[in-house]
Structures are given as C-alpha cells and as structure tokens.
Phi, psi and omega in degrees: 000313180299320180294324181292323176292323182290333180276353177285139181279134182235148178227157184276160177301321183299313177301315181296320181292314180295319175299318178299317178293322178295317178299321180285315190271325184295317174297321180297314180295320180294326181291319178295314179297319177297317181295319180295312180293326176292322179298318177296318176298319177294318178297324179291321182294318178293323178294318179298318180298318180295318183283330174299314178298318180292320176300323179291327175295310183303312180298320176300319176300313180299316181295321177300318181293321174294318178297322182294313179300319176300317180297321175299316179295318180293323180300312181297323180291327187257316188277316180289117181287348183294331180296320183286327177297319180299316182293329187258356186283139176252355182258130179297321179297314179295323176297324180286324178295312181300316179300325179295321177297320176292326180293319177299322177296319176298321185296316180297323183292322178299328180284337181274200181280099179208152180272348185292144173259347180197149169242156174218154176219124180244116178250182180294329182242002188219139175239115186232128171233124179257115181265148173292166183298320184296316177293320179303323181282320182283340183249129177280176185301312184298317184293323179293327180291321178296324179292320177302318181294313185292322176297322178295318179295322180290319180293323181296331178275084188290344180279347182273354188208164171255130183296144180059028174231133181290130179230172183262128180234124186253130176233111187056239181262006183249150179246143181227150168271133182224139178235133186230134174238144174126176177193170176052048171086357177239117186223144167229152181188179182224150179224144177238124178282119185292333186283347182270167177277080185289343176230055189300324182297314178290321184295318182297329182266341188250321189230057183295318184255004183254163180255126178249135177213169182243142179229157170291172179297335181271359181095009179280122182293136180254335175230159179058037183299314180300316180297322180296312180296316182298322181263007177049057184269139175266105185253018177297145182300141184217138182282347179292159179306313178206171174216158185251133181203163176118147173211133005282337182268141179263143178235151171271122187248126179224141179227152180222127180287138176272146177280327190269347186215151182280060184230160164250135168264122187243139179243126174255124185236138176304127180301127180302129177290165180306314187279321184288342178282350186257145177274182188300310178304314183291329175293321178294320178294320177295318180294328177295316181298314179299315179298321175299317175301316181290332183278344180301313175301318183296319184290317176300319176300315183294319181293321179298318182288321187263340183238305188288315181301314177299320181291319178299323179290322181294314176301318177301317176299320177296322178292319179295322179291324177292331181277001174109003175271087179285355180271355179288144182223148177283140182289128181254010180267074179236148177282338179277127188295322183299314177297324180296314179297319181295316183289323179296317177295319179298314182295323184291320179294323178293320177301314178298318180296322182297314179296315179296324178291323178295315179297319179295318179295319176298316180296316176298323179293321178293321181293318182295322180295320179295320182293319181293323174299322177294314180296323181284325177292343174299324186262344182288315181298317180301312182293318183298317181289326175296321180293321178294322183292321181297314177301320181296319176296321179296317182299317182296327182271007179058041177257071185296320180298316179292324178299319181293315179299320181292319182296320182291323178293316181295324179303307177299321185292313182287327177302320182286318183298320187272024172291160179298148185292335178265003179274123181268152184240159172289150177304319183297326180288319179296323179289323176298319177293321178302318179298318179294324178293319181297321176298321176297316179297325177296322177292323178301305191256354181055032172256168181255122172243136177247138183232112173261133185241119178240093190238139174289124189298333177289349175262000178303328183262011177293138183265127177228168180288144178296153174061027179275307177291323184297330184296318179292323174298315177300319177298324177289323177299320187282329192239349186253355185290129173246147179290339193267347182207147178293156179280127176245132182239136176238127175248118179235141178227132188224154177262129178249118179255113184236171180291345177257003180139178180260144182221149173262123177260110180254122184240131175241120184230140181235175177253028184273197185285346178087187181268150174287153180302320177295320179295321175304321178295321179292314183294317183277332189234007180252160172294140184306326181296343182260007177297156177290157185302327179294345182239034180291337176288324173295315173305317181300316179296316179302315180292324176297314178301315179300324182288315186290313186261012176053046176079012183261353178267161186224138177230136183226148182233145177199174174250134185294137175284343180273006177080016180278340181121218183282151178226122176241131182232131177246129174247109186248130179292134175274312177233097187298131177236021174085007182239153181291138178295165179290160177293167186303140185277003182296323181294322179297330181268005178074026183258359180244032183295331181270001183291128184292153177284155177291000000 
C-alpha cells in the first residue's frame, strides 16, 4: 500500500488552481481571438471584392476613353482626305497647307471629349505636335521641342511598336500611352500622359480616398514610383483577389488588366486596422478578451494571497514539525474564516501532540535508563564477588601490602563503575580507569600484563560511555592469556573525517589466540541478545552504544592478520548528523582478512 502511494503522481494546489484557470480561460480567449481575426479576414475579403468590382468599372471607363481616342485618330486617318494628299503631294507648299488642316482637326479634337494629352503629325518636311492646355502649361518651350524630337524618333522606329495599338512611351521621368498610324516617314498619333488624372471624372466619384497607379504587365510601376519605393510595395501580378504589402504601413493591393493597353490599373487601399474592422459588438468582445487576459495575473495574485499562501505556510509549518521542531505553529491571522479555523485546530492538535511526545519521550528515557542500569548491574556483582574472594586469599597469605594496594585500586575502580548510566566520561578518564583495572588484574593473578596506548591527542577530551574500552580489555584478559608468553594489549584511537561526519575509531588489539571463526560470525552478525554467556560483557557494550547513540555507533570483531590475536573496533560518532557511521576501518587496514562472509 505504501509503495502504491509513493508511486502516485502528486501536484500542488497552486498548479491545480492555475491549470484550472487556464483550462477555463484559454479556450474562451482563443475562441474570441479566432472570431475577431476571422471577422477581420472576412471584412478584408468583402472590402477587396467591393473595390475589385469598382476597379473593373474604372478600368472599363479608361478602356472606353482610350478606344474613343483611337477612334478619333482613325477617323482623321481614314475619313479626312488631307492625310492622303500629304502622302501623294509633291509640292512643299501644298503639303504645308494640307498639314495645317490636319493640325486644326487635332486642335478641335483636344478641345472636345478625348483622353489624349497631345496629337502629333510628322511629314517629310514638317513636325507638328498639338499639346493640350494642361501640358502646354506644365512643359516649357525647350521641353516641348525635346518631346517633338523624341516622338519623331519613336515613330520612325517602326519595329518598336504595333500601329494603332497603345504602347508605352517614356520621356524623361514620365510615361505615356502612345498610338501611331502611318509609315515611310509620315506618321500621326496621340499620346496620353499617365501621371495626370486622365480619368478624373471616374476617379473623383469612385476612388476619392484611394491611390491609383499604373504598372506594366510585369508589375513595374509607371506612376507613383517614389511612393512605391518608400513603402516597399510588391506590385507583381497575383491571381488572388488581393494581397497585402508595404512597410511600415501595409496596403491592400488590387490590380485589373486593361484591354486597350499593356497596363495594369492598380489600387492601393490602407489595410483595415484591427479595430476599424470591428463593429461595436465585436469591439466589446475583443475588449473583453483583452481585459480577461489582463485580469489573469490579478486573479492568480488574489488566489495566491487568499488561498495558496496560507496553504503554503501551513505546509511549511508541517515540514518544520516533521523535522523535529514541535514549537512551530501555523499563522492564524487570516481573513478567511475557513483558514483561521483550520490553523486554530492544527495548532491545538500540535500542542496536544507535543505534550504526548514529551510524555512518551520521558517514558522511553526512563525505560532506557532502567535498561542501562540493568546492563551495568549485570557486570558489577560478578566483579565485586571476585574482588572479595581475592582479598580473602591475600589476607590468608598475610599479604597486607598487596591488600592495601588492591583496596585502593578497587576503591578507584568502584567509584568509576558506579557513575550514573547517562554520565559520559572523557576518553582520558576511561584510559586511566583501564590502567587501574589492569593493575587490579595483575594483583589478582600475579601475572605481568603490558598495555600500550596510542591515542590522538585531540581525542583525549572526547566524551564516551563509561566502561566501554575496559570491557574489551577485560575480555582480552579473560580469553587471550597464554601460559607461554605475557599478555600484550594495544589501545589505538584515531579521528575519522568522512563526508557524513567525524568519528572516533577506537581499536583494542591483543596478542592472544584470537576468535574462532564460528565465534566471529556470531559476534559480527548476530543480535547482542544471542551472544554466548562468555561474551555477555561485549553484548552489554554493544547494547549500551545502541541506546546511547541511537544506532549510530558501530562495533566490529576480527582476527589480526599480523598474528597479534583478536581485534575489537568501536566507531563512535563525534558530531552526530543523523546518518549511520561508515563501516569499520579494519578492512581498509587489511586486518579483517579472516572475517567470515555474511
């Protein structure tokens, strides 16, 4: 069940609330935006269709005017007999008179209804160009003379145009539509300047606010060229109803091909802006969608302040309590009644838990103290009775000096042994007690024991449980003594600095026969309660270390590979950080080669 809960995916309230808002608002906003953009696209299409129809009408009017001008030119060319007199006349005077008659006819045509800005007649001996009033005013004498020359050169190059077909003629920076009749040096024709309002009547009524221009069939602008360059307009032909182009301002571009001339008539309309394309209802919907987007941060802030922040503070309080700070309390200064009730109830519950925890801790403390007392009293009666027996034997043998020495040693020994179970002692005091214990044993057995102590000076003030090292020394005296050589004991203490904390490594080594392999398995891998009766003292030390250090101390047993005998090692945390200490370092020093596998 616990594993299934651990595998369940969890999300925070903040994530759920924000996701809920997004699920509700994002589709609504997307729908409004899609509707608005669709409306704008539809508005563009309808605007383009309407103006496309208007442009077709406008183009038709322009074509009709050009055809009318061509008809007027053709009438003079075919009906008026003077043109043939010019072609067949051999007299310069008659040619001049006949040409003047044709020029007068051109003059009257310009005054009437025509799209032409000029008519011209070129004979073998005469060059005549009749300008409209508008061109006469805008062109000075020299420019008109240059235009006469250019028109004559254009007409004389019969391969550059088709007779009686409107073509494009460029003079300086201006473009004209030109239609020419004639051959072999005798030509007549008409020209229309594209830069003027050649169809002013239609433009004023149909395209008052729009910009109209002319392009070639390839999209090259012939009028408004500066405007096209400034706004970076793409005027290339497109089969679509319209296209959008221009920078920084965009324009809706529509073109219509003319039948009478190799031109496109193009209309540029300001692209309808986002807001101008919407009606009142659509503007309200669009404003609502924008307002909704702007209100999302405000709504999230309000939800965070009134809902998420109290929940977060409550979770933070719970985390502090879980880490052991039972004094932590939830803030109850909230405007929402529900949160105030939850926090009040939570604080009251934590106070009750704190009281119960203190009671349970005190009960556990009492139980641990009783257990430690029991463990210590396990070793006191046995040693006490042995001491009385030894004193009795010394008195019988009249060893009064030895009795005095033993009584003093026992006095120091029992004073140290009867310390409070929870009173920790300095390492130096424990070592002094070990020396005193060895001297007592020497008085008991009249044997010689040597004890070498190799301790890191910075560990001399380390606080350790009393009678911890002494128990291992006592075990060596009981089991490591050989009749053929004196007992040697080595006590070594080193500081271990690891990534999980600092530890004191205390090793007690003797030169006895060592542990049996079966015994090593029991000592290293069995519960202390299952230790043999002969090693009840070792079990006692292990259980006391577990109680005092809450399972963070470590004890290992091995046989020395150097032949010195048994090796006992304690690893005691110096600054407990809540993590288990590293395994015994005996293996790192090659001293656990004989240790059985698990």
